[in-house]
C-alpha positions in Angstrom: 12.7 -70.8 30.3 13.4 -73.4 33.0 10.2 -72.4 34.9 7.8 -72.6 31.9 6.3 -76.2 31.7 4.9 -75.7 28.2 7.7 -76.6 25.8 6.4 -74.6 22.9 6.0 -71.4 25.0 9.4 -72.0 26.4 11.0 -72.4 23.0 9.1 -69.4 21.6 10.4 -67.2 24.5 14.0 -68.3 23.9 13.6 -67.9 20.1 12.4 -64.3 20.4 15.3 -63.4 22.7 17.9 -65.0 20.5 16.6 -63.3 17.3 16.6 -59.9 19.0 20.1 -60.4 20.4 21.6 -61.0 17.0 23.8 -58.0 16.3 22.3 -56.1 19.3 23.4 -55.7 22.9 21.5 -57.1 25.8 20.9 -53.7 27.4 19.2 -52.4 24.2 17.1 -55.6 23.8 15.5 -55.8 27.3 12.8 -53.2 26.8 11.9 -54.5 23.3 11.8 -58.1 24.5 9.5 -57.3 27.5 7.1 -55.2 25.3 7.1 -58.0 22.6 6.3 -60.8 25.1 3.6 -58.7 26.7 1.9 -58.0 23.4 2.5 -61.5 21.8 3.0 -64.0 24.6 2.6 -67.0 22.3 3.4 -68.1 18.8 -0.3 -68.0 18.0 -0.6 -64.4 19.1 2.3 -63.4 16.9 1.0 -65.3 13.9 -2.2 -63.2 14.1 -0.4 -59.9 14.2 0.2 -57.8 11.1 3.6 -57.0 9.7 2.9 -53.3 10.3 2.4 -54.1 14.0 5.6 -56.1 14.1 7.6 -53.3 12.4 6.2 -50.7 14.8 7.3 -52.6 17.8 10.7 -53.4 16.2 11.3 -49.8 15.1 14.7 -48.6 16.4 16.1 -52.2 17.0 17.7 -52.4 13.5 18.2 -55.3 11.1 14.4 -55.2 10.5 14.2 -58.3 8.4 14.7 -60.2 11.7 11.3 -59.2 12.9 9.7 -60.0 9.6 11.2 -63.5 9.4 10.2 -64.2 13.0 6.6 -63.5 12.2 6.7 -65.5 9.0 8.2 -68.4 10.9 5.5 -68.1 13.6 2.8 -68.3 11.0 4.5 -71.4 9.5 4.5 -73.2 12.8 0.8 -72.4 13.4 -0.3 -73.3 9.8 2.0 -76.1 8.8 3.3 -77.6 12.1 0.1 -77.6 14.1 1.5 -74.9 16.5 4.3 -77.3 17.6 7.8 -76.0 17.5 10.5 -78.3 16.0 12.3 -80.2 18.8 15.8 -80.5 17.5 18.5 -78.0 16.2 18.5 -79.7 12.8 14.7 -79.3 12.4 14.6 -75.8 13.7 17.2 -74.7 11.2 15.6 -76.6 8.3 12.0 -75.6 9.0 12.0 -72.0 10.3 12.9 -69.0 8.2 15.6 -66.8 9.8 16.8 -69.5 12.2 20.4 -70.3 11.5 22.9 -72.7 13.0 23.5 -70.7 16.2 19.9 -69.8 16.9 18.8 -73.4 16.3 21.4 -74.7 18.7 20.6 -72.2 21.4 16.8 -72.9 21.3 17.3 -76.7 21.2 19.8 -76.8 24.1 18.1 -74.2 26.3 14.5 -75.2 25.7 14.7 -78.9 25.0 18.0 -80.0 26.6 19.5 -81.3 23.4 23.2 -81.8 23.8 24.3 -79.5 21.0 26.9 -76.8 21.1 26.7 -73.2 20.0 29.2 -70.8 18.4 28.7 -67.0 18.2 31.2 -64.1 18.4 31.9 -64.6 22.1 32.2 -68.4 21.7 34.6 -67.9 18.8 36.9 -65.8 20.9 36.9 -68.2 23.8 37.5 -71.3 21.7 40.2 -69.7 19.5 42.1 -68.7 22.6 41.7 -72.0 24.3 43.2 -73.8 21.3 45.5 -71.1 19.8 43.6 -71.0 16.5 45.3 -68.1 14.7 43.7 -68.4 11.2 40.9 -66.2 10.0 38.1 -67.0 12.5 35.5 -66.4 9.8 36.9 -68.9 7.4 34.8 -72.0 6.7 37.6 -74.4 7.9 37.9 -72.6 11.2 34.1 -72.2 11.7 33.6 -76.0 11.1 36.4 -76.8 13.6 34.9 -74.5 16.2 31.5 -76.2 15.9 33.1 -79.6 16.3 34.8 -78.3 19.4 31.6 -76.8 20.8 29.7 -80.0 20.2 32.4 -82.1 21.9 32.7 -79.7 24.9 29.0 -79.2 25.7 27.8 -80.7 29.0 25.5 -83.6 28.2 23.3 -83.1 31.3 23.0 -79.3 31.3 23.6 -78.2 27.7 21.6 -75.0 27.9 23.3 -73.8 31.0 26.7 -74.8 29.6 26.2 -72.9 26.3 25.0 -69.8 28.1 27.9 -70.0 30.5 30.4 -70.3 27.6 29.0 -67.2 25.9 28.8 -65.3 29.2 32.5 -66.1 29.8 33.3 -64.5 26.4 31.1 -61.5 27.2 32.4 -60.7 30.7 35.8 -62.3 31.2 37.4 -63.4 28.0 36.7 -60.0 26.4 38.3 -58.7 23.2 40.7 -56.3 24.9 42.1 -56.6 28.4 40.7 -60.1 29.2 40.5 -60.9 32.9 42.7 -64.1 32.7 43.3 -64.0 36.5 39.5 -64.4 37.1 39.0 -67.0 34.4 37.2 -70.1 35.8 38.5 -72.2 32.9 42.2 -71.9 33.7 42.5 -74.7 36.2 40.0 -77.0 34.5 41.8 -76.9 31.2 45.3 -76.1 32.1 46.1 -77.2 35.7 49.3 -76.2 37.4 50.9 -77.5 40.6 50.0 -74.3 42.5 46.3 -74.8 41.6 46.1 -71.4 39.9 46.1 -72.6 36.3 47.7 -70.6 33.6 47.1 -68.4 30.7 45.3 -70.5 28.1 47.4 -69.6 25.1 50.7 -70.0 26.9 49.6 -73.4 28.2 48.3 -74.5 24.9 51.5 -73.6 23.2 53.5 -75.6 25.7 51.1 -78.5 25.3 51.5 -78.4 21.5 55.3 -78.4 21.9 55.2 -81.5 24.1 53.1 -83.3 21.5 55.3 -82.3 18.7 58.6 -83.3 20.3 57.2 -86.4 22.1 55.2 -89.1 20.4 54.0 -88.5 16.9 50.6 -86.7 17.0 48.0 -86.1 14.3 48.9 -82.5 13.9 50.7 -80.7 11.0 54.5 -80.9 11.2 55.8 -77.8 13.1 57.9 -76.8 10.1 54.8 -76.6 8.0 53.0 -74.3 10.3 52.7 -70.7 9.1 53.5 -71.5 5.5 49.9 -72.1 4.4 49.5 -75.9 5.0 47.8 -75.6 8.4 44.3 -74.2 8.2 44.3 -73.2 11.9 47.7 -71.5 12.5 48.4 -67.7 12.1 49.5 -66.8 8.5 53.2 -66.2 8.0 52.4 -62.6 7.1 50.9 -62.0 10.6 53.2 -63.9 13.0 52.6 -64.3 16.7 53.1 -61.0 18.7 54.3 -62.0 22.1 53.3 -58.6 23.6 49.7 -59.3 22.8 49.4 -62.7 24.6 45.9 -64.1 24.3 44.6 -61.1 22.4 46.6 -62.4 19.4 43.4 -64.5 19.0 41.0 -64.6 17.3 42.3 -63.3 14.0 39.7 -61.7 11.7 39.7 -60.8 8.1 40.0 -57.1 7.5 36.5 -55.5 7.5 35.2 -54.2 4.2 34.9 -50.4 4.2 31.1 -49.5 4.2 30.0 -48.0 0.9 29.1 -44.3 0.8 25.6 -43.4 -0.1 23.8 -40.0 -0.3 20.0 -39.7 -0.2 17.8 -36.6 -0.6 15.0 -36.5 1.9 12.2 -34.0 2.1 9.9 -33.3 5.1 6.6 -32.1 3.6 4.6 -30.2 6.1 0.9 -29.1 6.0 -1.5 -27.8 8.6 -3.8 -30.6 9.8 -7.6 -30.3 10.4 -7.0 -29.6 14.1 -4.3 -27.0 13.4 -1.4 -29.2 14.3 1.3 -29.7 11.6 1.2 -33.0 9.7 4.0 -34.6 7.8 3.9 -36.9 4.7 5.4 -40.4 5.1 5.6 -43.1 2.5 6.2 -46.8 2.8 9.4 -48.4 1.5 9.3 -51.5 -0.8 8.6 -54.9 0.8 12.1 -56.1 0.2 15.6 -54.7 0.6 17.0 -52.3 3.2 14.5 -51.2 5.8 11.8 -53.2 4.0 8.2 -52.1 4.7 9.2 -49.2 7.0 7.9 -45.7 6.6 10.0 -42.7 5.7 9.8 -39.1 4.5 9.9 -39.1 0.6 13.5 -39.9 -0.3 15.6 -40.3 -3.4 19.1 -41.8 -3.7 21.6 -39.3 -5.1 24.5 -39.8 -7.5 27.8 -39.0 -5.8 29.2 -35.5 -6.3 25.8 -34.1 -7.5 25.8 -30.3 -7.1 23.2 -28.9 -4.7 21.3 -27.1 -7.5 20.9 -30.4 -9.3 20.0 -32.2 -6.1 17.0 -29.8 -5.6 15.9 -30.4 -9.2 15.8 -34.2 -9.0 14.1 -34.1 -5.6 11.5 -31.6 -6.9 10.7 -34.0 -9.8 10.4 -36.9 -7.4 8.0 -35.0 -5.1 5.9 -33.9 -8.1 5.0 -37.5 -8.7 3.7 -37.8 -5.1 1.8 -34.6 -5.0 0.4 -34.6 -8.5 1.4 -30.9 -9.1 4.6 -29.1 -10.0 7.1 -28.5 -7.2 9.5 -25.5 -7.6 13.0 -26.6 -6.8 13.6 -23.1 -5.3 10.9 -23.7 -2.7 12.9 -26.6 -1.1 14.6 -25.3 2.1 17.9 -27.0 2.9 17.9 -28.0 6.5 21.2 -29.9 6.9 22.7 -33.4 6.7 22.2 -36.4 8.8 24.7 -39.3 8.9 23.5 -42.8 9.8 25.8 -45.9 9.8 24.3 -49.2 8.7 26.4 -52.3 9.0 27.6 -52.0 5.4 26.5 -48.5 4.4 27.7 -45.1 5.4 24.4 -43.2 4.6 24.2 -39.4 4.4 20.7 -37.9 4.3 20.5 -34.5 2.7 17.4 -33.0 4.4 15.1 -30.4 2.9 11.7 -29.1 4.1 8.8 -27.9 2.1 5.8 -26.2 3.8 2.5 -26.7 1.8 -0.7 -24.7 1.7 -4.0 -26.6 1.8 -4.6 -30.3 1.1 -2.9 -32.4 -1.5 -4.4 -35.3 -3.3 -1.9 -38.2 -3.1 -1.6 -40.6 -6.0 -3.1 -43.9 -4.9 -1.2 -45.7 -7.7 2.1 -45.0 -5.9 3.4 -46.7 -2.8 1.2 -46.4 0.4 1.5 -42.9 1.9 -0.2 -41.0 4.7 -0.1 -37.7 6.6 0.8 -38.0 10.3 1.3 -35.8 13.3 4.6 -35.7 15.1 3.2 -38.0 17.8 1.9 -40.4 15.1 5.2 -40.3 13.3 7.1 -41.5 16.4 4.6 -44.3 17.0 4.8 -45.5 13.4 7.2 -48.1 12.0 10.0 -45.7 11.2 13.7 -46.3 11.3 16.2 -44.6 13.7 17.6 -42.8 10.7 14.3 -41.2 10.0 13.9 -40.2 13.6 17.3 -38.4 13.3 16.0 -36.7 10.2 
């Protein structure tokens, strides 16, 4: 970004990387990012692309709505903003679909040098440990306080470098388990000690808080009120400080919701193509919702605890609508089950196969559908779950 003189190209490059890195690790993103920037090096190039092309390149990266919104926003910049990216975090968040508070702050600080902080998962961990914030780190009160801290801390002359360094600190040193406190470059800067080594941030912050409470009056809750619900930043009384955990007491998170269980019947319909190679029927998912616009084998959600015989019957009825002719439930060959974990769904695909003789006239009134070879299937915009199938 620093070497690119064109501010719009610089911001676009940072924007793509930040969207891809949401919920996805750097190692996974690198190949996707390089292919994306090679294919669409500018906003204008992305705006001219089709959603199908975007989905094909994004296939396997997950959270597919990210790619869709990225392209929608690129088209908006070209058509409504004369191809010029918004220049502040406030405008980026307000004007671009899919750009939230963090992404806007990252683009503005890295690309334009705006002195604005950023807070993501790594930043939350670092800041909660620096200031002993023991309340639920996803609560609005804590998130707002962390953003205030990030905006106060950010280096005014090098905000982009500072923000990336803060997040890198969380990713490599101030890690969730087994943090490398001895190697932390923040220790001496924030918590100096006579020997020059600095101290563990939580221990030093607790000592600092004690001095404030027993010295001059300070604008903090009374110590006797902490832990009884009046302080929005302290650990709840039901989850007291565990001295054996040290800094890993923080951050505190609300218990994760258990992903809901779903079962889906999926059928791989196979026919012999014109060149003798087998072809498989894929159909396009709706344009909204989970895996929007991606292609899949004909599939049908199943009620829980449905017996296998009944599963075959409902799947056969579903396939009949696609093929325009009766499908015998007994002809469906059970292959096995595939489990795929989405962020909020534990999905089990019950996989069947059905070899077909001759051509089939697909109903054009239904969702888009097509026959593909195995090679074409893997090049299409299909999810990782369908590749497992």
